[in-house]
C-alpha positions in Angstrom: 12.0 27.9 -113.5 14.6 27.1 -111.8 14.2 23.8 -110.6 14.0 20.9 -112.8 10.4 20.1 -112.9 10.1 15.9 -111.2 6.1 16.7 -110.4 5.3 18.4 -107.2 8.2 19.2 -105.4 8.6 20.5 -101.8 11.0 19.3 -99.6 14.8 20.9 -100.3 16.4 17.2 -101.3 14.1 16.6 -104.3 15.0 20.4 -105.3 17.3 20.2 -108.6 18.1 23.9 -110.0 17.8 23.8 -113.6 21.2 24.1 -115.5 22.2 27.9 -115.1 19.4 28.8 -112.5 21.7 30.8 -110.1 24.0 32.7 -112.4 20.7 33.6 -114.8 19.0 35.0 -111.8 22.9 36.7 -110.7 23.5 38.0 -113.9 19.3 40.1 -114.1 20.1 41.1 -110.9 23.4 42.1 -112.3 21.2 44.1 -114.6 19.3 45.5 -112.4 16.1 43.9 -113.0 14.0 42.8 -110.6 13.1 38.9 -110.1 10.4 37.0 -109.1 9.3 34.0 -109.5 5.4 33.0 -109.8 4.4 29.5 -109.4 1.0 27.2 -109.5 2.0 25.4 -106.0 -1.5 23.1 -106.8 0.2 20.0 -104.5 -1.3 22.4 -101.8 -4.9 22.1 -103.0 -4.3 19.0 -104.0 -3.4 17.6 -100.5 -0.1 16.4 -101.4 2.1 18.6 -98.8 1.3 22.0 -96.7 1.7 25.7 -97.5 4.0 25.0 -94.7 6.5 22.8 -97.0 6.4 25.5 -100.0 7.8 28.3 -97.3 10.1 26.5 -96.5 11.8 25.1 -99.7 11.0 28.9 -100.8 13.1 30.0 -97.7 16.1 27.1 -99.0 15.9 29.2 -101.9 15.7 32.6 -100.9 18.9 32.0 -99.1 21.0 31.1 -101.7 19.2 33.3 -104.8 19.1 36.7 -104.9 15.5 36.8 -106.2 12.9 39.6 -105.0 10.7 37.3 -104.2 8.3 33.8 -104.6 4.7 34.7 -105.3 2.4 31.3 -105.9 -0.8 29.9 -106.1 -1.8 26.6 -103.8 -5.1 26.1 -105.9 -5.1 23.6 -107.4 -6.8 23.7 -111.4 -10.3 22.8 -110.4 -10.6 26.0 -107.7 -10.9 28.4 -110.2 -8.5 30.8 -109.0 -7.9 33.8 -110.8 -4.6 34.3 -108.8 -3.8 30.7 -110.3 -1.3 30.1 -113.9 -2.8 31.5 -116.9 -5.0 33.6 -115.2 -2.6 36.7 -114.4 -3.9 37.1 -110.6 -0.6 36.2 -109.5 0.8 38.7 -111.8 -1.6 41.6 -110.7 0.2 41.4 -107.0 2.8 41.6 -108.4 2.1 45.0 -109.9 0.7 45.6 -106.7 3.8 45.5 -104.8 6.5 46.1 -106.9 4.8 49.0 -108.9 5.7 47.2 -112.1 6.6 48.7 -115.4 5.0 46.0 -118.4 7.2 48.0 -121.2 10.6 46.0 -119.1 8.7 43.3 -118.0 9.0 39.6 -119.1 8.0 36.3 -118.2 10.1 33.2 -118.4 8.0 29.7 -118.5 7.9 26.6 -119.6 4.2 25.8 -120.2 1.7 26.7 -122.0 0.3 28.5 -118.8 2.8 30.8 -117.9 2.9 32.8 -121.7 -0.7 32.2 -121.7 0.0 34.5 -118.0 1.8 36.9 -119.6 -0.3 37.8 -122.7 -3.6 38.3 -120.3 -0.7 40.4 -117.9 0.0 43.0 -121.2 3.6 41.0 -121.0 5.8 39.7 -123.5 6.3 35.1 -122.5 9.5 33.9 -123.5 9.2 29.5 -123.5 12.1 28.3 -121.8 12.6 24.8 -123.4 15.4 23.9 -121.6 19.1 23.6 -121.3 21.5 26.0 -119.5 19.4 29.1 -118.6 22.2 31.6 -118.0 22.6 31.0 -121.7 18.8 31.1 -122.4 18.6 34.7 -120.5 21.7 36.4 -121.8 20.7 36.3 -125.2 16.9 36.9 -124.3 18.3 40.3 -122.7 21.3 40.9 -125.5 18.6 40.6 -128.3 16.1 42.9 -126.4 18.5 45.4 -125.0 17.1 48.6 -126.2 13.6 47.3 -125.4 15.0 47.5 -121.5 17.5 49.7 -122.3 15.8 53.0 -119.7 12.9 50.9 -117.9 15.3 49.2 -115.6 14.6 49.0 -111.9 17.3 51.6 -109.7 
């Protein structure tokens, strides 16, 4: 949840960072976490914008934010794609690339489908209700420091 959801954001001009998002990602990286964005992009499947539009937006984000990867599903809900959240397919794809440690991983999302995907994959899901993402993340990591202590990336 890095940007304010304005519905089908696919251009940099329409992208607006959630308060504290950049600081949250930098904090997680300093804490030795890998940061991967998993996002449904049904606007592509619905024909509202091109996949290349989303890829261009992702490139802009990656230039400013130390995210390790962006994983996305371009299909609409009607396509019943197993990668699309609430299914765990994107998380499984991330696992194939990075070798996810489920004991030290978590997902932060703002929709029930995010939390359902986390549960289906076997990691904790945390609902971000809005506000400052850095404060939310810092509190989450501090609260679970013993849980995460020895299982982060190096």
